[in-house]
C-alpha positions in Angstrom: -26.3 -4.8 9.5 -26.0 -8.3 11.5 -25.6 -7.1 15.1 -25.0 -4.1 17.6 -22.6 -4.1 21.0 -23.7 -1.5 23.0 -21.1 -2.3 26.0 -18.7 0.9 25.4 -18.6 4.1 25.3 -20.2 4.1 22.1 -21.9 1.3 20.1 -20.4 -1.0 17.7 -22.2 -1.9 14.8 -21.3 -5.6 12.9 -22.3 -6.5 9.5 -21.0 -10.0 10.1 -21.7 -13.0 12.7 -18.3 -14.5 12.9 -16.1 -11.8 14.5 -13.0 -13.7 16.5 -12.2 -12.1 20.1 -9.2 -10.0 18.9 -10.8 -8.3 16.2 -13.8 -7.4 18.4 -11.2 -5.8 21.0 -9.8 -3.8 18.5 -13.2 -2.5 18.0 -13.9 -2.2 21.3 -10.7 -0.3 21.7 -11.9 1.9 18.8 -15.3 2.5 20.6 -13.6 3.8 23.7 -11.4 6.5 22.3 -13.2 9.8 23.5 -12.8 11.4 20.4 -14.4 8.3 18.4 -17.8 9.8 17.3 -21.1 8.2 17.2 -20.7 4.4 16.5 -17.9 2.3 15.4 -18.5 -0.1 12.1 -17.4 -3.2 11.4 -17.7 -4.6 8.0 -18.6 -8.1 6.6 -14.8 -9.0 5.8 -13.0 -7.9 9.1 -10.4 -9.3 10.8 -7.5 -8.5 13.0 -5.1 -5.7 12.1 -2.3 -3.4 13.4 -4.3 -1.4 16.5 -7.7 -1.3 14.2 -9.5 -4.0 12.4 -9.0 -4.4 8.7 -12.6 -3.7 7.5 -12.8 -1.1 10.4 -14.7 2.6 9.9 -14.0 5.1 12.6 -15.2 8.7 12.5 -13.3 10.9 14.9 -13.8 14.4 15.9 -10.5 16.7 15.9 -8.0 13.7 15.6 -6.4 11.5 13.0 -5.0 8.1 13.8 -2.1 6.8 11.1 -2.7 3.2 12.0 -6.3 3.7 11.4 -5.6 4.1 8.0 -2.5 1.5 8.1 0.7 1.5 5.9 -0.1 1.0 2.9 -1.6 4.1 2.4 -4.2 4.5 -0.6 -4.4 1.0 -1.2 -7.3 -0.2 -3.2 -8.5 -1.5 -6.7 -8.9 -0.6 -10.3 -10.7 -2.7 -12.6 -11.5 -1.9 -16.3 -14.0 -3.6 -19.0 -12.5 -4.6 -22.3 -14.4 -5.0 -25.3 -13.7 -8.8 -25.4 -16.0 -11.8 -24.9 -13.6 -14.6 -24.6 -9.8 -15.2 -24.4 -8.2 -19.1 -25.0 -5.9 -20.6 -22.3 -3.1 -20.1 -24.9 -3.2 -16.5 -25.2 -4.0 -16.2 -21.5 -0.7 -18.1 -20.9 1.3 -16.1 -23.0 -0.5 -12.8 -21.5 0.5 -13.7 -17.8 3.9 -14.5 -19.0 4.2 -11.2 -20.1 2.8 -9.7 -17.2 5.4 -11.6 -14.9 7.9 -9.5 -17.3 6.5 -6.5 -17.8 5.5 -5.8 -14.1 7.6 -6.2 -11.4 6.4 -7.8 -8.1 7.3 -8.5 -4.7 9.8 -6.4 -3.2 11.4 -5.7 -7.0 11.6 -2.2 -8.1 11.8 -0.6 -11.7 15.2 -0.8 -13.3 14.5 2.6 -14.7 12.7 6.0 -13.5 9.1 6.2 -14.1 7.6 9.4 -15.3 5.5 10.7 -12.3 3.8 13.7 -14.3 0.2 13.0 -12.3 2.2 13.8 -9.3 4.4 16.9 -8.5 6.5 17.4 -5.4 5.2 18.7 -2.5 7.2 21.2 0.2 10.7 20.1 0.4 10.4 19.5 4.0 7.8 16.7 3.8 8.7 12.9 3.9 7.4 11.9 0.3 9.5 14.8 -1.2 12.5 13.4 0.0 11.3 10.0 -1.2 10.4 11.3 -4.4 13.6 10.0 -6.1 12.8 6.6 -4.9 9.1 6.5 -5.8 9.9 6.6 -9.8 11.7 3.5 -9.1 8.3 2.1 -6.9 5.4 3.2 -9.4 4.1 0.6 -11.7 5.0 -2.3 -9.3 2.8 -4.6 -7.5 4.2 -5.2 -4.4 3.6 -8.5 -2.3 1.2 -10.1 0.0 -2.5 -10.2 -1.2 -1.8 -7.8 -4.2 -2.6 -9.0 -7.9 -3.2 -8.7 -11.2 -6.4 -10.7 -12.4 -8.2 -11.3 -15.8 -11.9 -12.2 -15.3 -15.1 -12.9 -17.2 -18.0 -10.6 -16.1 -21.5 -11.5 -15.9 -22.1 -8.6 -18.6 -20.3 -11.0 -21.4 -17.1 -8.8 -21.4 -13.3 -9.7 -20.3 -12.2 -7.5 -17.4 -9.0 -6.7 -15.8 -8.3 -5.9 -12.1 -5.4 -4.8 -10.2 -4.9 -4.7 -6.5 -1.9 -2.8 -5.0 -0.9 0.4 -3.0 1.3 3.2 -2.4 4.2 0.6 -1.5 7.0 1.6 0.4 6.3 5.5 0.3 3.0 4.7 2.0 5.0 2.5 4.5 7.4 5.4 5.3 5.0 8.0 5.6 2.5 5.6 8.0 5.5 4.6 10.4 6.9 8.5 10.3 3.8 9.8 11.2 2.9 7.0 13.7 6.2 7.7 15.5 5.3 11.4 16.1 2.1 10.7 17.2 3.5 8.3 20.0 5.9 10.8 21.0 2.9 13.6 21.0 0.7 11.2 23.4 3.6 10.7 25.3 4.0 14.2 26.4 0.5 15.7 26.0 -1.8 12.6 27.1 0.7 10.4 29.3 -2.3 7.9 30.5 -3.2 7.0 27.0 -2.7 3.1 26.7 0.1 2.7 23.8 -0.5 -0.9 23.7 -3.9 -0.6 21.8 -1.8 1.0 19.1 -4.0 3.7 18.2 -1.7 7.0 18.7 -3.3 10.0 17.4 -2.5 13.4 16.4 -4.8 16.6 16.4 -6.0 17.8 13.2 -4.9 21.5 13.9 -1.4 20.5 15.2 1.6 21.0 12.7 2.2 17.2 12.6 -2.0 16.3 12.0 -2.0 19.0 9.1 1.6 17.6 7.5 0.5 13.9 7.8 -3.1 14.6 6.3 -1.1 16.1 3.2 1.2 13.2 2.9 -1.3 10.7 3.5 -3.3 12.3 0.4 -0.1 12.4 -1.5 0.2 8.6 -1.3 -3.7 7.6 -1.9 -2.7 9.8 -5.5 0.5 7.6 -6.0 -1.2 4.6 -5.4 -3.6 5.7 -8.1 -0.7 6.2 -10.3 0.9 3.4 -9.4 -2.3 1.2 -10.5 -3.4 3.1 -13.5 0.5 2.6 -14.9 0.1 -1.2 -14.2 -3.5 -1.4 -15.7 -2.3 0.3 -18.8 0.5 -1.8 -19.4 -1.8 -4.9 -19.1 -4.0 -3.3 -21.5 -1.1 -3.0 -23.9 0.2 -6.6 -23.2 -3.4 -7.5 -24.1 -3.0 -5.4 -27.5 0.1 -7.0 -27.9 -1.1 -10.5 -28.3 -4.8 -10.2 -29.1 -4.9 -7.6 -31.7 -3.1 -10.0 -34.1 -5.3 -13.0 -33.7 -8.5 -10.8 -33.7 -7.6 -8.3 -36.3 -9.6 -5.5 -35.1 -8.5 -2.9 -32.1 -9.5 -3.8 -28.5 -11.6 -1.2 -26.7 -11.2 -0.4 -22.9 -13.8 1.4 -20.7 -13.1 3.8 -18.2 -11.2 2.9 -15.1 -12.7 2.3 -11.9 -10.9 3.3 -8.8 -11.7 2.6 -5.2 -9.4 2.7 -2.1 -9.6 1.2 0.8 -7.0 2.7 3.2 -7.3 6.3 4.0 -9.1 9.2 5.8 -11.0 12.0 4.8 -13.3 15.1 5.9 -17.2 14.0 5.5 -20.4 15.1 7.3 -22.3 12.2 9.2 -25.2 12.4 11.5 -25.2 16.3 10.9 -21.5 16.7 12.0 -18.4 17.2 10.4 -15.7 14.4 11.2 -12.7 12.6 9.9 -13.9 8.9 8.6 -11.1 6.1 8.8 -11.3 3.4 6.7 -8.9 0.5 6.9 -9.7 -1.8 4.8 -13.1 -0.5 3.7 -14.3 1.1 0.7 -16.7 4.1 0.2 -20.2 3.2 -0.6 -22.1 6.3 -0.8 -25.0 6.5 -3.2 -24.2 5.6 -6.6 -20.8 5.5 -5.7 -19.1 2.6 -8.3 -16.9 0.0 -6.1 -14.8 -3.0 -6.5 -15.1 -5.9 -4.0 -12.9 -8.6 -4.6 -13.3 -12.1 -3.6 -9.8 -14.5 -3.6 -8.2 -16.0 -6.9 -10.5 -19.1 -6.4 -14.1 -17.2 -5.9 -15.9 -14.2 -7.9 -15.2 -10.7 -7.6 -17.9 -7.9 -7.7 -18.4 -4.4 -9.5 -21.2 -2.5 -7.2 -22.9 0.4 -6.5 -23.4 2.1 -3.0 -26.7 2.5 -1.6 -25.5 5.4 1.2 -26.4 3.6 4.2 -25.8 6.1 7.0 -25.1 3.3 9.4 -22.0 2.0 7.9 -20.6 5.8 7.5 -21.6 5.2 3.9 -19.0 2.2 3.5 -18.8 -1.4 2.8 -16.2 -4.4 2.7 -13.1 -4.1 0.7 -13.1 -7.7 -0.5 -13.6 -11.5 1.3 -11.4 -10.9 4.3 -9.2 -13.4 6.1 -10.2 -16.3 7.9 -6.8 -17.4 8.3 -3.5 -15.8 9.1 -0.5 -15.7 6.9 1.4 -18.2 9.0 -1.7 -20.2 10.1 -2.7 -20.6 6.1 0.8 -22.4 5.4 0.4 -24.7 8.6 -3.0 -26.1 8.1 -4.1 -25.5 4.3 -3.2 -28.7 2.0 -1.2 -27.5 -0.6 -2.5 -30.6 -3.3 -6.0 -29.6 -2.2 -5.6 -25.7 -2.9 -4.2 -26.3 -6.5 -6.7 -28.8 -7.2 -9.7 -26.5 -6.3 -8.1 -23.9 -8.5 -7.7 -26.4 -11.2 -11.0 -27.5 -11.2 -12.3 -24.1 -11.7 -10.0 -23.7 -14.5 -8.2 -20.8 -13.0 -4.5 -20.4 -14.2 -2.9 -19.4 -10.8 0.2 -19.2 -8.8 0.0 -21.3 -6.0 3.4 -23.5 -6.4 4.7 -23.9 -2.8 3.7 -24.0 0.6 4.6 -20.3 1.0 1.9 -19.3 -1.7 -0.8 -21.2 0.5 -0.8 -17.3 2.5 -3.1 -16.2 -0.7 -4.6 -19.6 -1.3 -8.7 -19.3 -1.7 -8.6 -21.2 1.5 -7.0 -18.5 3.6 -10.1 -16.4 3.1 -13.6 -15.8 4.0 -16.7 -17.1 1.9 -17.1 -13.9 -0.5 -20.9 -15.1 -1.3 -21.6 -14.8 2.6 -20.0 -11.4 2.8 -22.0 -10.1 -0.3 -25.0 -11.3 1.7 -24.1 -9.7 4.4 -23.9 -6.6 2.9 -26.8 -6.4 0.9 -27.9 -3.0 2.6 -24.7 -1.3 1.4 -24.2 -2.4 -1.7 -25.9 -3.3 -5.2 -24.0 -6.0 -7.3 -23.6 -4.9 -11.3 -21.4 -7.2 -12.3 -20.4 -10.6 -10.9 -16.8 -11.2 -12.3 -15.3 -15.1 -12.5 -11.6 -15.4 -12.4 -10.0 -16.9 -15.5 -6.1 -15.8 -14.6 -4.5 -14.2 -11.9 -0.8 -12.9 -10.7 0.0 -12.9 -6.9 2.7 -10.4 -5.8 
């Protein structure tokens, strides 16, 4: 931990030195909520979000805040180790080309319904039940923004596949719906609550609160099904292009999965609370997690240390240092491309719009990892070889 701020109703504990004013103000808004518990934890990758900072951890008593989970419910990381120890550039290019053909990115959906056998419809009066038909076209799609598929070389000597994606439009619809309900609930029951801070809440024991919890968990499960389908198709592509060359089979390890936008019932400091993690991942003792950098920096497979001061949490990545519009205005396209080419990374930066996800838009992952060495232990360091950005 780097610093504690004690000017608000409860303390704010920071794992970074360079917090900006807007992010800090959002942290203070959290700390002054009457139902916020014990302290607020701000992770090493924190930056301003909608209502709550990305990289924030909030524990509450009796209340759930849809905006403290976010619009991409269940968004997170999956990674798998292959038995390969190398891939040449020629095959990497073929694999990337096939990934772009097989995996829809951006706003694109599947042309045919995909099986959702791992998920069943829930009560017919829920939003996810009404969206189930559309969700069958969304599963196995990457999405846009900072969602990515990356092929990496691990410090353990093996080639890895990593995927970052979420619950697609399903999660956004659920988040927006219940945030609207929370705004209406607070207007009727807590008329003095400041709606400008964008932290509308629902009581856990209310009908709306219970429905949100159920639908939120469905979106978390959908997000995992989405990432697993993507990673399984990438594994099939590996087999398609590499088995003929290497003649023997390619083995894949178990898929590591960690979400970073969700709320869960947990016990901390002797109390049962609802922990909201928005752009933060669980780092309880021995939990295996994933902390990605940018397409120009390393990522990490980590093991949680269970630090109670962070509510057993850690960062979900490097974290942005430039907003999307700021990145497009201030970063130099030629320089950002040159950085990646000097590293030998096959990348997707082609024009000014792509600067939103350039390496220069993100914080230094090495500093982020140094700032949270009391939260996680590094198991494997992963160097990017090729990346597809949503």
